[in-house]
C-alpha positions as CSV (number, residue, x, y, z in Angstrom):
1,M,110.6,-90.4,122.8
2,A,112.0,-92.8,125.4
3,G,113.4,-91.2,128.5
4,I,111.5,-88.0,128.1
5,E,108.9,-87.0,130.8
6,R,105.2,-87.1,129.6
7,F,104.6,-83.4,130.3
8,V,107.6,-82.5,128.2
9,V,106.2,-84.6,125.3
10,V,102.8,-83.0,125.6
11,H,104.4,-79.5,125.7
12,E,106.5,-80.3,122.6
13,H,103.4,-81.5,120.8
14,F,101.7,-78.2,121.5
15,V,104.7,-76.3,120.3
16,R,104.7,-78.2,117.0
17,L,101.0,-77.5,116.6
18,C,101.7,-73.8,117.1
19,I,104.4,-73.9,114.4
20,K,102.2,-75.8,112.1
21,H,99.3,-73.3,112.3
22,G,101.5,-70.2,111.7
23,V,102.0,-68.9,115.2
24,V,105.7,-68.4,114.4
25,R,106.7,-66.5,111.3
26,D,109.9,-64.6,111.7
27,P,111.3,-65.8,115.0
28,T,113.8,-64.1,117.3
29,Y,114.8,-66.5,120.1
30,A,115.9,-65.5,123.6
31,M,116.4,-67.3,126.9
32,D,116.1,-66.0,130.4
33,S,115.1,-67.0,134.0
34,T,112.8,-65.8,136.7
35,P,112.4,-66.6,140.4
36,M,109.8,-69.0,141.7
37,W,109.1,-68.7,145.4
38,A,109.2,-72.0,147.4
39,Y,106.1,-73.6,148.7
40,G,107.7,-75.0,151.9
41,A,108.4,-73.1,155.1
42,V,111.8,-71.2,155.2
43,L,113.1,-71.2,158.7
44,D,116.1,-69.9,160.7
45,T,118.7,-72.2,162.1
46,V,117.1,-72.6,165.5
47,R,113.7,-73.6,164.1
48,L,115.3,-75.7,161.4
49,L,116.8,-77.9,164.1
50,G,114.0,-77.7,166.6
51,D,111.0,-78.1,164.3
52,G,113.0,-80.7,162.2
53,V,113.6,-82.8,165.3
54,R,110.0,-82.5,166.4
55,S,108.6,-83.6,163.1
56,L,111.1,-86.5,162.9
57,V,110.3,-87.7,166.5
58,K,106.5,-87.5,165.8
59,M,106.9,-89.5,162.6
60,W,108.9,-92.1,164.4
61,A,106.3,-92.3,167.1
62,R,103.5,-92.9,164.6
63,L,105.5,-95.6,162.8
64,T,106.6,-97.5,165.9
65,D,103.5,-96.8,168.1
66,V,105.7,-95.4,170.9
67,P,104.4,-92.3,172.8
68,V,106.1,-89.0,171.9
69,E,106.7,-88.2,175.6
70,K,108.7,-91.4,176.0
71,L,110.9,-90.8,173.0
72,A,111.4,-87.2,174.2
73,S,112.6,-88.4,177.5
74,E,114.8,-91.2,176.1
75,W,116.6,-88.9,173.6
76,R,116.5,-85.8,175.9
77,V,114.7,-83.6,173.4
78,R,112.3,-81.9,175.8
79,W,111.2,-79.3,173.3
80,V,109.4,-81.7,171.0
81,T,106.3,-81.8,173.3
82,A,106.0,-78.0,173.2
83,K,104.0,-75.9,170.7
84,S,107.0,-74.0,169.5
85,T,110.8,-74.5,169.6
86,K,111.7,-71.0,170.8
87,G,108.8,-70.9,173.3
88,A,109.9,-74.2,174.9
89,F,113.2,-72.7,176.2
90,G,112.0,-69.4,177.6
91,I,115.3,-67.6,177.4
92,D,116.3,-64.1,176.4
93,W,117.3,-64.6,172.8
94,K,119.5,-61.5,172.9
95,D,121.7,-63.2,175.5
96,S,124.5,-64.8,173.5
97,K,125.5,-67.2,176.2
98,A,122.0,-68.6,176.8
99,R,121.4,-68.7,173.0
100,S,124.6,-70.7,172.6
101,E,123.5,-73.2,175.2
102,V,120.2,-73.7,173.5
103,I,121.8,-74.2,170.1
104,T,124.2,-76.8,171.6
105,E,121.3,-78.6,173.2
106,L,119.4,-78.6,169.8
107,A,122.4,-80.0,167.9
108,E,123.0,-82.7,170.5
109,G,119.4,-83.6,170.5
110,A,119.2,-83.8,166.7
111,T,122.3,-86.0,166.7
112,A,120.8,-88.4,169.3
113,V,117.5,-88.7,167.5
114,V,119.1,-89.4,164.2
115,A,121.5,-91.9,165.7
116,G,118.6,-93.7,167.5
117,I,116.5,-93.9,164.4
118,V,119.3,-95.2,162.3
119,K,120.1,-97.9,164.9
120,S,116.4,-99.0,165.1
121,I,115.2,-98.3,161.6
122,H,114.3,-102.0,161.1
123,K,111.3,-101.4,163.4
124,A,109.7,-99.1,160.8
125,P,108.1,-100.2,157.6
126,A,110.6,-100.6,154.7
127,K,108.8,-98.0,152.5
128,T,109.5,-95.3,155.1
129,H,113.2,-95.9,155.4
130,K,114.1,-93.5,152.5
131,T,112.1,-90.7,154.0
132,L,113.6,-91.2,157.5
133,R,117.1,-91.3,156.2
134,R,116.6,-88.2,154.2
135,R,115.1,-86.3,157.1
136,G,118.0,-87.3,159.3
137,S,120.6,-86.4,156.6
138,D,119.0,-83.0,156.3
139,L,119.3,-82.3,160.0
140,M,123.0,-83.3,160.0
141,K,123.5,-81.0,157.0
142,V,122.0,-78.1,158.9
143,I,124.4,-78.7,161.8
144,A,127.4,-79.0,159.4
145,Q,126.5,-75.9,157.4
146,D,125.1,-73.5,160.0
147,L,127.0,-74.1,163.2
148,E,130.5,-73.7,164.5
149,A,132.2,-73.9,168.0
150,D,133.0,-70.7,169.9
151,D,136.0,-70.1,172.2
152,D,134.2,-71.9,175.1
153,G,133.4,-75.0,173.0
154,N,129.7,-74.2,172.7
155,L,128.0,-74.2,169.3
156,V,126.9,-70.9,167.8
157,V,125.3,-70.0,164.4
158,A,128.3,-69.5,162.1
159,R,128.8,-66.1,160.5
160,R,129.6,-67.3,157.0
161,V,128.1,-68.2,153.7
162,A,127.6,-72.0,153.3
163,K,127.7,-73.5,149.8
164,D,124.3,-75.0,148.8
165,R,122.8,-74.1,152.2
166,L,119.7,-75.9,153.2
167,V,116.9,-73.4,154.0
168,S,113.8,-75.6,154.4
169,L,113.2,-79.1,155.7
170,T,109.8,-79.3,154.1
171,D,111.1,-78.1,150.8
172,P,114.8,-79.2,150.9
173,Q,115.5,-78.6,147.2
174,S,114.8,-74.8,147.5
175,R,117.7,-72.4,148.0
176,H,118.5,-68.8,148.7
177,F,119.6,-66.8,145.7
178,R,119.8,-63.2,144.4
179,K,118.3,-62.0,141.1
180,T,120.1,-58.7,141.7
181,K,122.2,-57.3,144.5
182,S,119.2,-55.8,146.2
183,K,116.6,-58.6,145.4
184,R,116.8,-61.8,147.4
185,F,114.6,-64.8,146.8
186,T,114.1,-68.3,148.3
187,G,113.0,-71.2,146.2
188,F,113.5,-72.2,142.6
189,K,114.4,-70.6,139.3
190,L,112.3,-71.1,136.1
191,H,114.4,-71.0,132.9
192,L,112.8,-70.6,129.5
193,L,113.6,-70.2,125.8
194,G,111.2,-68.8,123.3
195,D,110.3,-66.5,120.4
196,V,110.0,-62.9,121.6
197,V,108.0,-62.0,118.4
198,S,105.1,-64.4,118.7
199,G,105.5,-65.2,122.5
200,L,105.8,-68.9,121.8
201,I,107.8,-70.7,124.6
202,T,109.7,-73.6,123.1
203,S,111.4,-75.0,126.2
204,V,111.2,-74.6,129.9
205,S,113.0,-76.0,133.0
206,V,112.9,-75.4,136.7
207,T,116.0,-75.8,138.9
208,S,117.0,-74.9,142.5
209,G,117.5,-71.2,142.9
210,N,121.3,-71.3,143.2
211,V,121.8,-73.0,139.8
212,H,123.5,-70.5,137.4
213,D,121.5,-69.6,134.3
214,S,124.3,-70.8,132.0
215,A,124.2,-74.3,133.4
216,V,120.6,-74.8,132.0
217,A,121.3,-73.3,128.5
218,H,122.2,-76.7,127.0
219,R,119.0,-78.3,128.2
220,L,116.9,-75.5,126.9
221,L,118.6,-75.5,123.5
222,R,118.3,-79.3,123.2
223,R,114.6,-79.3,123.8
224,A,114.0,-76.3,121.5
225,Q,115.9,-77.9,118.6
226,R,113.7,-81.0,118.9
227,V,110.7,-79.0,117.9
228,C,112.2,-76.0,115.9
229,D,114.6,-76.3,113.0
230,D,115.5,-72.7,112.9
231,V,117.1,-72.1,116.3
232,D,120.5,-70.9,115.2
233,R,120.8,-67.6,117.1
234,V,119.7,-67.0,120.7
235,F,119.8,-63.8,122.7
236,G,120.7,-63.8,126.4
237,D,121.8,-61.5,129.2
238,T,125.2,-61.4,130.9
239,A,124.7,-64.8,132.5
240,Y,125.0,-66.4,129.1
241,G,127.9,-64.4,127.9
242,G,130.8,-66.6,129.0
243,A,133.3,-67.9,126.5
244,T,133.0,-71.5,127.5
245,L,129.2,-71.5,127.0
246,R,129.6,-69.8,123.7
247,H,132.1,-72.4,122.5
248,D,130.2,-75.4,123.7
249,V,126.8,-74.2,122.3
250,K,128.4,-73.4,118.9
251,R,130.1,-76.8,118.7
252,Q,127.2,-78.9,120.0
253,F,124.1,-77.1,118.7
254,H,125.5,-74.8,116.0
255,V,123.9,-71.9,117.8
256,E,125.3,-68.4,118.2
257,V,124.8,-66.9,121.6
258,V,124.3,-63.1,121.5
259,A,125.1,-61.8,124.9
260,P,127.4,-59.2,126.6
261,P,130.8,-60.8,127.1
262,P,132.4,-60.8,130.5
263,P,134.7,-57.8,131.2
264,A,138.5,-58.1,131.0
265,N,139.8,-58.9,134.5
266,G,143.3,-57.8,135.5
267,K,145.3,-55.9,138.1
268,S,143.7,-53.1,140.1
269,G,144.7,-49.5,139.6
270,D,146.8,-48.8,136.4
271,G,147.8,-52.4,135.7
272,F,147.3,-54.1,132.4
273,T,144.5,-56.6,131.8
274,R,144.7,-59.7,129.6
275,A,142.9,-57.8,126.8
276,D,145.9,-55.3,126.6
277,F,148.1,-58.1,125.1
278,S,147.6,-58.9,121.4
279,I,147.8,-62.6,120.5
280,D,148.6,-64.4,117.3
281,F,146.6,-67.6,117.8
282,E,148.1,-69.4,114.8
283,C,151.7,-69.0,116.1
284,N,150.6,-69.0,119.8
285,V,152.6,-65.8,120.4
286,A,151.5,-62.9,122.5
287,T,152.8,-59.3,122.3
288,C,152.9,-57.2,125.4
289,P,151.9,-53.5,125.6
290,A,155.6,-52.6,125.2
291,G,155.7,-54.4,121.8
292,V,157.8,-57.4,123.0
293,A,156.7,-60.8,121.7
294,S,156.5,-63.7,124.2
295,S,159.5,-66.0,124.2
296,S,157.8,-69.3,125.0
297,S,154.4,-71.0,125.5
298,T,153.2,-73.9,127.5
299,T,150.1,-75.3,129.2
300,R,149.0,-75.8,132.8
301,F,146.1,-77.1,134.8
302,H,143.6,-74.5,135.9
303,S,141.1,-75.5,138.6
304,T,138.6,-72.8,137.5
305,Y,138.2,-74.3,134.0
306,G,138.8,-77.9,135.1
307,G,141.5,-78.5,132.4
308,Q,144.7,-77.4,130.7
309,V,144.9,-73.7,129.7
310,P,147.6,-72.0,127.5
311,V,150.3,-69.9,129.1
312,V,152.7,-67.5,127.4
313,K,155.9,-66.3,129.0
314,W,158.5,-63.6,128.8
315,T,162.1,-64.0,130.1
316,Q,163.4,-62.1,133.1
317,Q,165.9,-60.3,130.9
318,E,163.1,-58.9,128.7
319,C,161.1,-57.8,131.7
320,D,164.1,-56.2,133.6
321,V,164.7,-53.7,130.8
322,C,161.0,-53.0,130.1
323,P,159.8,-49.4,130.9
324,L,156.4,-50.8,131.8
325,R,157.7,-53.3,134.3
326,E,156.1,-51.7,137.4
327,K,152.6,-51.5,135.7
328,C,152.8,-55.0,134.2
329,L,154.4,-57.3,136.8
330,P,152.6,-58.3,140.0
331,K,154.6,-58.0,143.2
332,N,157.4,-60.5,143.8
333,H,157.3,-61.6,140.1
334,R,160.6,-61.5,138.1
335,S,159.0,-62.2,134.7
336,K,155.7,-61.9,133.0
337,R,153.5,-65.0,132.6
338,L,150.1,-64.6,130.9
339,V,147.4,-67.3,131.6
340,L,144.9,-67.3,128.8
341,H,141.3,-68.5,128.8
342,P,140.9,-71.9,127.2
343,H,138.6,-70.2,124.6
344,E,140.5,-66.9,124.4
345,E,140.0,-66.5,120.7
346,E,136.2,-66.8,121.0
347,L,136.2,-64.4,123.9
348,R,138.1,-61.7,122.0
349,L,135.8,-62.1,119.0
350,A,132.8,-61.6,121.3
351,R,134.3,-58.4,122.8
352,R,135.1,-57.0,119.3
353,Q,131.5,-57.7,118.2
354,W,130.2,-56.1,121.4
355,S,132.2,-52.9,120.6
356,D,130.3,-52.6,117.3
357,E,127.4,-50.1,117.6
358,S,125.2,-51.9,115.0
359,F,125.7,-55.2,116.8
360,R,124.7,-53.7,120.2
361,A,121.7,-52.1,118.5
362,S,120.5,-55.6,117.3
363,Y,120.9,-56.9,120.9
364,R,118.2,-54.6,122.1
365,R,115.7,-57.2,120.9
366,R,116.7,-59.2,124.0
367,S,114.6,-56.9,126.2
368,E,111.5,-58.3,124.5
369,C,112.2,-61.5,126.4
370,E,110.4,-59.8,129.3
371,R,107.3,-60.6,127.4
372,L,107.9,-64.3,127.9
373,I,108.6,-63.8,131.6
374,N,105.4,-61.7,132.0
375,Q,103.3,-64.5,130.4
376,V,104.4,-67.2,132.8
377,V,104.2,-64.9,135.9
378,R,100.7,-63.7,135.0
379,H,99.5,-67.3,134.8
380,G,100.9,-68.5,138.2
381,A,104.6,-69.3,137.8
382,R,105.8,-66.9,140.5
383,H,104.9,-69.2,143.4
384,A,105.4,-72.9,143.6
385,R,102.1,-74.7,144.4
386,A,103.6,-77.9,145.9
387,W,106.8,-79.2,147.5
388,G,109.8,-80.3,145.6
389,L,111.6,-79.7,142.4
390,Q,109.6,-82.3,140.4
391,A,106.3,-80.6,141.3
392,A,107.8,-77.2,140.4
393,N,108.9,-78.5,137.0
394,T,105.4,-79.9,136.4
395,Q,103.8,-76.6,137.3
396,G,106.2,-74.7,135.0
397,L,105.4,-76.9,132.1
398,L,101.6,-76.6,132.7
399,V,101.8,-72.8,132.9
400,V,103.8,-72.7,129.6
401,M,101.4,-75.1,127.9
402,R,98.5,-72.8,128.9
403,C,100.4,-69.8,127.4
404,N,101.1,-71.6,124.2
405,L,97.6,-72.9,123.8
406,G,96.3,-69.3,124.1
407,L,98.5,-68.4,121.1
408,L,97.2,-71.5,119.2
409,A,93.6,-70.6,119.9
410,K,94.2,-67.0,118.5
411,A,95.8,-68.4,115.4
412,L,93.0,-70.9,114.8
413,G,90.3,-68.3,115.6
């Protein structure tokens, strides 16, 4: 068990005890995720910079035994001696010009503080260097992600979405994310896999909120198969329906993922989608809606999939005489070129299965996964009780162990 966290080992031990004492009889496995609110304070850009600089200056003052007032004067960060960042400036925050001047002052002050601490970091105890550098790096990340220059050269809060945006300095691993279009959360995401019949949760993992559900499926399956020999079919929602995940899970774990496949994307309006072309995968030949077979095939690099993907082509002469040319060809294209998914065959098989009514009827069992979610939420997994991702993972494991021990107690009773 080398390399496995102690809490994970204890959790797996409890799962084995549950299986040994008959908690699981005819299992139906499913995986899903649920939000976990962050413990740390989530702030807007102004307070992220102002409060972040204040806490960093006070930390440096304690470590170097230099008064905060002297550091505030030296680095020109007058607001660090005030009770609040916004109250220190006393401006009308609806005035865009005044707001821009304050944001520029905050960014310049943060840069000066970080540069001064990096230059003199040898004055602080060595065990604090990592924390100081991380705090400084977080402040620079806020400036890079949240700010941009306006026409006058002043800094303003950027009106854009930043990838992996930092939302809290006290809990820097938490993130904004959406569970649905209308429900927005800030914090972490708890992923779990378990038996929807008995309620036994076989594996659990907590990640930052912006991590996609499919990215954690491999970890959940690997942990589940360490304790259960019969995990060969797992239900999931649309987040687990991608062809790449299906292919990798089938090849690596010999597990079938039962989930709605992604829709066929294509041209808007009356245009054809990729699903409208029939493909002979043995001969690597595609037939268009007009009944004309492709004349050649090749491969090309696709950045979305991070590798080579198959491409089938038709000649310009074939497309010029085709009655469906206007519907099929994009603008300014002389001939048709069809870029296939790297796992196109598995994707089409999944769509054929999904069109079968009996298959979709069996998929309704996935809704019972809400029972697993309800268990962990009732016992305290909705809110993180400490800072950081490591603490959130420990909390998630403890909650799941408590749920599983309840099932074991009923079985033994």
